[in-house]
LUMSEPA-855399 format. One record per residue (C-alpha): x, y, z; residue number from 0. Coordinates in pm, 1 decimal, always signed. Layout:
REM LUMSEPA-855399
ATOM:east:north:up:k
ATOM:X:Y:Z:NUM;
...
//
This chain:
REM LUMSEPA-855399
ATOM:east:north:up:k
ATOM:-618.2:+3628.0:-3206.1:0;
ATOM:-732.9:+3282.5:-3102.0:1;
ATOM:-476.3:+3008.1:-3091.7:2;
ATOM:-600.4:+2655.3:-3047.3:3;
ATOM:-338.4:+2424.4:-2902.9:4;
ATOM:-395.5:+2052.7:-2917.6:5;
ATOM:-214.7:+1789.9:-2722.3:6;
ATOM:-29.6:+1529.1:-2927.1:7;
ATOM:-258.7:+1266.8:-2772.9:8;
ATOM:-566.6:+1429.9:-2929.6:9;
ATOM:-423.2:+1411.9:-3277.8:10;
ATOM:-326.7:+1044.2:-3260.4:11;
ATOM:-588.5:+890.0:-3031.2:12;
ATOM:-945.8:+1013.1:-3048.5:13;
ATOM:-1047.0:+793.2:-2752.4:14;
ATOM:-993.7:+908.5:-2393.7:15;
ATOM:-666.6:+785.3:-2237.9:16;
ATOM:-829.8:+528.0:-2008.6:17;
ATOM:-1008.4:+361.1:-2300.8:18;
ATOM:-684.9:+345.2:-2497.6:19;
ATOM:-504.5:+192.5:-2197.1:20;
ATOM:-779.4:-66.0:-2146.0:21;
ATOM:-774.0:-159.0:-2514.4:22;
ATOM:-396.5:-200.4:-2499.2:23;
ATOM:-425.7:-426.3:-2194.5:24;
ATOM:-694.5:-636.7:-2360.5:25;
ATOM:-498.5:-669.8:-2685.7:26;
ATOM:-163.6:-754.9:-2527.8:27;
ATOM:-299.6:-953.4:-2230.8:28;
ATOM:-26.8:-798.0:-2019.0:29;
ATOM:-97.1:-598.5:-1708.7:30;
ATOM:+122.5:-361.9:-1513.8:31;
ATOM:+222.1:-500.1:-1172.3:32;
ATOM:-15.0:-264.5:-988.2:33;
ATOM:-318.9:-394.6:-1175.3:34;
ATOM:-207.6:-755.4:-1141.5:35;
ATOM:-153.2:-712.2:-766.7:36;
ATOM:-497.5:-557.7:-720.2:37;
ATOM:-664.9:-833.7:-919.1:38;
ATOM:-480.4:-1099.9:-718.5:39;
ATOM:-576.9:-931.0:-390.1:40;
ATOM:-940.9:-912.5:-502.3:41;
ATOM:-930.4:-1286.4:-576.8:42;
ATOM:-790.8:-1351.2:-227.8:43;
ATOM:-1058.4:-1131.5:-68.3:44;
ATOM:-1329.9:-1317.1:-260.8:45;
ATOM:-1191.4:-1656.0:-156.7:46;
ATOM:-1079.0:-1768.3:-502.0:47;
ATOM:-709.6:-1774.6:-400.2:48;
ATOM:-514.2:-1855.9:-86.0:49;
ATOM:-345.5:-1575.8:+105.1:50;
ATOM:-404.1:-1298.4:+356.0:51;
ATOM:-716.1:-1092.7:+297.7:52;
ATOM:-701.2:-714.1:+301.0:53;
ATOM:-849.8:-707.6:+651.2:54;
ATOM:-592.1:-959.6:+772.6:55;
ATOM:-310.0:-757.9:+615.1:56;
ATOM:-436.3:-441.0:+783.9:57;
ATOM:-459.8:-618.4:+1118.9:58;
ATOM:-110.2:-764.2:+1081.4:59;
ATOM:+33.9:-423.7:+991.6:60;
ATOM:-142.5:-267.1:+1292.3:61;
ATOM:-16.6:-538.6:+1530.4:62;
ATOM:+341.9:-506.2:+1404.1:63;
ATOM:+328.3:-130.1:+1451.1:64;
ATOM:+185.9:-171.8:+1802.8:65;
ATOM:+457.4:-426.2:+1888.5:66;
ATOM:+727.6:-190.0:+1765.7:67;
ATOM:+587.2:+98.2:+1973.7:68;
ATOM:+562.2:-119.9:+2285.5:69;
ATOM:+924.3:-229.1:+2239.8:70;
ATOM:+1035.9:+133.7:+2212.9:71;
ATOM:+837.0:+224.8:+2525.9:72;
ATOM:+989.1:-67.1:+2716.0:73;
ATOM:+1339.6:+43.1:+2616.8:74;
ATOM:+1270.4:+401.9:+2729.0:75;
ATOM:+1132.5:+281.6:+3063.6:76;
ATOM:+1435.0:+56.4:+3117.0:77;
ATOM:+1670.2:+349.6:+3057.1:78;
ATOM:+1468.2:+589.0:+3273.7:79;
ATOM:+1417.4:+359.1:+3575.0:80;
ATOM:+1766.6:+409.4:+3725.3:81;
ATOM:+1737.9:+786.6:+3689.5:82;
ATOM:+1398.3:+793.0:+3860.4:83;
ATOM:+1534.9:+569.7:+4137.8:84;
ATOM:+1807.7:+826.5:+4207.2:85;
ATOM:+1560.4:+1115.6:+4208.2:86;
ATOM:+1306.6:+964.2:+4447.1:87;
ATOM:+1300.5:+1112.5:+4800.0:88;
ATOM:+1454.3:+899.8:+5073.3:89;
ATOM:+1686.1:+712.7:+4843.1:90;
ATOM:+2055.0:+704.4:+4912.6:91;
ATOM:+2273.8:+862.3:+4649.0:92;
ATOM:+2443.3:+610.3:+4431.2:93;
ATOM:+2818.4:+614.3:+4439.3:94;
ATOM:+2999.1:+623.0:+4114.3:95;
ATOM:+3282.7:+382.7:+4064.8:96;
ATOM:+3629.8:+530.0:+4053.8:97;
ATOM:+3567.7:+816.5:+4301.0:98;
//
């Protein structure tokens, strides 16, 4: 027994989904935000609009990440320095207040 199951899309739209979506966008002249953002970024990359290019955005993201990591490393070193000073040979033990 062969049962042929069709998707509802096949019965209503004979065109592939991407063609139907493109036709809808052309007819309505409205674009989802993702498409609009990509088109705007392509215009910036091609020099037709002002703004940060994709390469500049990548560089900025990389520099911000590097700055954040360096700040974390600096904080760790600042917290560890007193401990290492106590552990080094030849250093006098630090007295705690209140003893």
